[in-house]
C-alpha positions in Angstrom: 94.3 53.5 129.0 91.0 52.5 127.3 89.9 51.9 123.7 88.8 55.5 123.5 91.8 57.2 125.3 95.4 56.6 124.4 98.7 58.3 125.3 102.2 58.5 123.9 105.5 59.5 125.6 108.4 60.4 123.4 111.9 61.9 123.5 115.0 62.5 121.4 118.6 63.6 121.8 121.0 65.0 119.2 124.6 66.0 119.4 126.1 67.8 116.5 129.8 68.4 116.2 131.3 69.8 113.0 134.9 69.3 113.9 137.9 71.5 114.6 137.3 74.0 111.8 133.8 75.1 112.9 133.5 74.7 116.7 131.1 77.6 117.2 128.3 75.7 115.5 128.3 72.6 117.7 125.2 72.0 119.8 123.3 69.4 121.8 119.5 69.2 121.7 117.1 67.1 123.6 113.3 67.0 123.6 110.7 65.2 125.7 106.9 65.2 125.4 103.6 63.5 125.8 100.2 63.5 124.2 96.8 62.2 125.1 94.2 61.5 122.4 90.5 60.9 123.0 88.4 59.1 120.3 84.8 59.5 121.3 83.5 58.0 118.0 85.1 56.2 115.1 87.1 58.6 112.9 87.2 61.5 115.4 90.4 62.2 117.4 90.7 65.1 119.9 94.1 65.5 121.4 96.5 67.6 123.4 100.3 67.5 123.3 103.0 69.1 125.5 106.7 69.2 124.5 109.8 70.5 126.2 113.0 71.2 124.3 116.5 72.3 125.3 119.3 73.4 123.0 122.8 73.6 124.5 124.8 75.8 122.2 128.6 75.5 122.3 129.2 79.3 121.8 131.0 81.4 124.4 128.6 83.9 126.1 125.5 82.1 125.0 123.0 80.6 127.5 121.1 77.4 126.9 117.8 77.9 125.0 114.8 76.0 126.2 111.1 76.1 125.2 107.7 74.7 126.1 105.2 74.0 123.3 101.6 73.0 123.5 99.2 71.8 120.7 95.6 71.0 120.5 94.4 68.7 117.6 91.0 67.8 116.3 91.0 65.4 113.4 88.1 63.8 111.6 88.6 60.9 109.1 85.9 59.9 106.7 
């Protein structure tokens, strides 16, 4: 964006399969998020992050589980 404002977009996917002996523990998970960080002066970062995650459990009678997360960060480096 600018030297003072930067952004990241990120994501991940995982598929866990334990095999024929433990089928109820298998799951798929994916996440996607973004953050924006403002550095008004050298050594000071003020940022916000939003993340969405979804877990698809391979268990009968269980719905998918999803969640939204938000974070605010203020960091000062000396």
